[in-house]
C-alpha positions in Angstrom: 33.1 -8.0 131.1 30.5 -5.9 129.2 27.2 -6.6 127.6 27.3 -6.5 123.8 24.5 -3.8 123.7 24.1 -2.4 120.2 27.4 -3.7 118.6 27.4 -6.2 115.7 29.3 -8.9 117.3 28.4 -12.6 117.1 28.8 -15.1 119.7 29.7 -18.7 120.7 28.7 -21.2 123.4 30.1 -20.6 126.9 31.8 -24.0 127.0 33.9 -23.3 123.9 37.6 -23.8 124.6 39.9 -20.8 124.0 43.6 -21.5 124.0 45.5 -19.0 126.4 49.0 -18.6 127.6 48.0 -20.1 130.9 46.4 -23.1 129.2 42.9 -23.9 127.7 39.9 -22.1 129.2 36.2 -22.1 128.6 35.3 -18.8 127.0 33.1 -18.0 130.0 36.1 -18.2 132.2 38.4 -15.9 130.1 39.1 -12.5 131.6 40.4 -9.1 130.2 44.3 -9.4 130.2 44.3 -13.0 129.4 46.4 -13.8 126.3 45.0 -15.8 123.4 46.5 -17.3 120.4 45.8 -15.1 117.4 45.7 -15.9 113.7 49.4 -15.0 113.5 50.3 -17.8 115.9 51.3 -15.3 118.6 49.6 -14.4 121.8 47.6 -11.2 122.0 45.7 -9.8 125.0 42.0 -9.8 125.6 40.5 -6.3 125.9 36.9 -7.1 126.5 34.8 -10.2 127.2 31.4 -9.7 125.6 28.4 -11.6 126.8 24.8 -11.7 125.8 21.6 -13.5 126.9 20.4 -15.6 124.1 17.6 -18.1 123.4 17.3 -19.9 120.0 19.3 -22.0 117.6 23.0 -22.5 117.5 25.1 -24.3 114.8 27.0 -27.3 115.9 30.2 -27.4 113.8 31.2 -31.0 113.3 30.7 -31.9 117.0 33.5 -29.5 118.0 31.3 -26.8 119.5 28.3 -24.5 118.8 28.3 -21.1 117.5 25.8 -18.4 116.6 25.0 -18.4 112.8 26.5 -15.0 112.4 29.9 -16.0 114.1 32.8 -15.8 111.7 35.4 -18.7 111.4 38.5 -18.9 109.3 38.4 -20.9 106.0 41.4 -22.6 104.5 41.8 -19.7 102.0 42.5 -17.4 105.0 39.2 -15.6 104.7 36.5 -15.5 107.4 33.0 -16.8 106.7 29.8 -16.7 108.7 28.8 -20.0 110.2 25.4 -20.0 108.4 27.4 -20.1 105.1 29.4 -23.2 106.0 28.5 -26.7 104.8 29.7 -30.2 105.5 33.0 -30.8 103.6 34.1 -27.1 103.9 37.6 -26.8 105.3 38.3 -24.6 108.4 41.7 -23.4 109.3 43.3 -23.9 112.7 46.4 -22.1 113.8 49.7 -23.6 115.0 50.7 -21.7 118.2 54.3 -20.5 117.9 55.2 -19.2 121.3 58.0 -21.0 122.8 59.7 -20.7 126.3 62.1 -23.2 127.7 62.4 -24.5 131.2 66.3 -25.0 131.4 66.1 -27.2 134.5 63.9 -29.9 132.8 65.8 -32.4 130.6 64.2 -34.1 127.6 64.0 -37.3 129.8 62.1 -35.3 132.4 59.6 -34.2 129.6 59.1 -37.9 128.6 58.4 -38.9 132.2 56.0 -36.0 132.7 54.0 -37.0 129.7 53.7 -40.5 130.9 52.6 -39.3 134.4 50.0 -37.0 133.0 47.9 -39.8 131.4 49.0 -42.9 133.5 49.7 -41.9 137.0 48.0 -41.1 140.3 49.8 -38.6 142.7 48.8 -38.5 146.4 49.3 -35.7 148.9 52.7 -36.9 149.8 53.9 -36.7 146.3 54.0 -40.5 146.0 53.2 -41.5 142.4 51.5 -44.7 141.4 52.0 -45.3 137.7 50.1 -47.8 135.7 52.4 -50.2 134.0 52.1 -51.5 130.4 54.5 -52.5 127.5 54.8 -48.8 126.6 55.8 -47.5 130.0 58.9 -49.5 129.9 60.4 -46.4 128.4 59.5 -44.6 131.6 61.4 -47.1 133.7 64.4 -46.6 131.6 64.1 -42.9 132.0 63.8 -43.2 135.7 66.8 -45.4 136.0 68.9 -43.0 133.8 67.8 -40.0 136.0 68.4 -41.8 139.3 64.7 -41.9 140.4 64.1 -44.8 142.8 61.0 -46.8 142.1 59.3 -50.0 143.0 57.6 -52.4 140.6 54.5 -53.8 142.2 54.2 -57.1 140.2 50.8 -57.9 141.7 49.1 -54.6 140.9 51.3 -54.1 137.7 52.3 -50.5 138.8 55.4 -48.5 139.4 55.6 -46.5 142.7 58.0 -43.7 143.2 58.5 -40.2 144.6 57.7 -37.6 142.0 60.6 -35.6 140.8 58.3 -32.7 140.0 56.8 -30.1 142.3 53.2 -30.6 143.4 51.9 -27.5 141.6 53.4 -28.9 138.4 51.1 -31.9 138.6 47.9 -31.2 140.4 45.3 -28.4 140.7 43.7 -27.2 143.8 41.2 -30.2 143.6 44.1 -32.7 143.3 43.3 -33.4 139.6 46.1 -34.0 137.1 46.8 -30.8 135.4 49.5 -29.6 133.0 51.8 -27.0 134.5 51.2 -24.2 132.0 54.9 -23.4 131.2 55.2 -26.8 129.8 52.7 -26.1 127.1 55.3 -23.9 125.5 58.5 -26.0 125.5 60.9 -25.8 122.6 60.6 -28.5 119.9 62.9 -31.2 121.1 61.3 -31.3 124.6 57.9 -30.9 123.2 58.3 -34.0 121.2 59.6 -35.9 124.2 56.5 -34.7 126.1 54.3 -36.0 123.2 56.2 -39.3 123.2 55.6 -39.7 126.9 51.7 -39.1 126.4 51.7 -41.8 123.8 53.7 -44.2 126.0 51.6 -43.6 129.1 48.2 -44.1 127.4 46.3 -47.4 127.8 43.7 -46.6 125.2 44.6 -49.7 123.3 46.2 -53.0 124.2 47.7 -53.2 120.8 51.1 -51.6 120.8 50.8 -50.7 117.2 47.9 -48.5 118.1 49.8 -46.6 120.8 50.7 -43.7 118.5 47.1 -43.1 117.5 45.1 -42.6 120.7 45.5 -41.3 124.1 43.0 -42.2 126.9 41.9 -39.3 129.0 38.4 -38.6 130.3 39.1 -35.2 131.8 38.2 -32.5 129.4 40.5 -29.8 130.7 43.5 -32.2 130.5 42.4 -33.5 127.2 42.4 -29.8 125.8 45.9 -29.2 127.1 47.1 -32.2 125.4 45.3 -31.1 122.2 47.2 -27.8 122.4 50.6 -29.5 122.8 50.0 -31.6 119.7 48.6 -28.5 117.8 51.9 -26.8 118.4 53.6 -29.4 116.1 50.7 -29.4 113.4 48.6 -32.2 114.6 45.0 -31.4 115.5 43.7 -34.4 117.6 40.1 -35.3 117.9 38.3 -35.8 121.3 35.3 -37.8 121.9 35.1 -37.5 125.7 37.2 -40.6 126.3 40.1 -40.7 123.9 42.2 -38.3 121.8 43.1 -39.6 118.4 44.5 -38.6 115.1 41.7 -37.7 112.6 40.9 -40.7 110.3 41.5 -40.3 106.6 43.7 -38.3 104.5 45.1 -35.1 106.1 44.2 -31.9 104.5 47.4 -30.1 103.4 47.6 -26.7 105.0 50.0 -23.9 104.6 52.9 -23.5 107.1 51.7 -22.5 110.5 48.3 -23.9 110.0 46.1 -26.9 110.5 43.3 -27.4 108.1 40.3 -29.8 108.9 37.2 -30.7 106.9 33.8 -30.2 108.7 32.1 -33.5 108.9 28.6 -32.2 109.7 26.6 -29.2 110.7 23.6 -29.5 112.9 21.2 -27.1 114.7 20.8 -27.2 118.5 18.5 -25.3 120.8 20.2 -23.2 123.4 19.0 -20.9 126.2 21.6 -18.9 128.3 24.4 -16.5 127.8 26.8 -16.5 124.8 30.3 -15.0 124.7 32.7 -13.3 122.4 36.2 -11.8 122.9 37.7 -8.4 121.6 41.4 -8.5 121.6 44.0 -5.6 121.6 45.5 -6.5 118.2 46.8 -3.8 116.0 46.1 -5.5 112.8 43.1 -7.6 111.4 45.1 -10.8 111.9 45.6 -10.0 115.6 41.9 -9.3 116.1 41.2 -13.0 116.2 41.4 -15.8 118.7 41.9 -19.7 118.5 39.3 -22.0 119.9 38.8 -25.8 119.7 36.4 -25.1 116.7 39.0 -23.1 114.8 40.2 -19.5 114.4 37.5 -17.0 115.2 37.2 -13.4 114.4 36.4 -10.6 116.9 32.7 -11.1 116.2 31.1 -9.7 113.1 28.1 -10.4 111.0 24.7 -8.9 111.8 23.2 -8.1 115.2 20.8 -10.6 116.4 17.9 -10.3 118.8 
């Protein structure tokens, strides 16, 4: 990492999520060599992580995240604009990641079960899974039956109990929290859609089955951002309020192929004191000198130097 010194870069809040090949990371955790999603939809390597102490105002972009007023974000017309020129109602452009890599040993049914487990299961140290049961997880039951997975239905607790067919490192991080196995973020379309279906099925965000395809209950931000990335790959940009992920209300803004456009609901100013960050990638063209965050596509800095 380097300090920005006398360059003209602009910066964003340290908790901003950046989508990398190894999964979503807060920008403060990104390292040189990490690969991030560029404006092209492909991955490009980070060359330098810039950081700078700052005390002053940041702009909160529609509740998605905070940026310095000189930070540049991609608009729906494929041009970058400084944050201080944006207004509520303007449209920002997100990017649909297009990197794909299969895991041949995983079937489509495995992917569905994995999705259910991510949002509805508890896995202990012995790989024993306790899965919350509801009307929607009946699909998981059928999947386990078809795959020969033995399970017990605890009628009293309304749970399914079985041995996980997945390796521990595919389910849990070092603190035993449910985490997406990074390669599953890049599955080809058919398996990806089964994974998404499993996430809908496993959620208990609503007791109304008709609402099951509109919200996913998850209180863990890291897990929520991985799920957001999975849906972004098929052109759906879910909103996250800290408890559930849901499809944005109202009409969808039509974007060009490979893009997800979203109207800014509000812009507010917030006080900040601490370090801000920016990334410099190794891209050969202007479109590759960009990186995708949960706010939208960001340029490699730009704008005026600030004190």
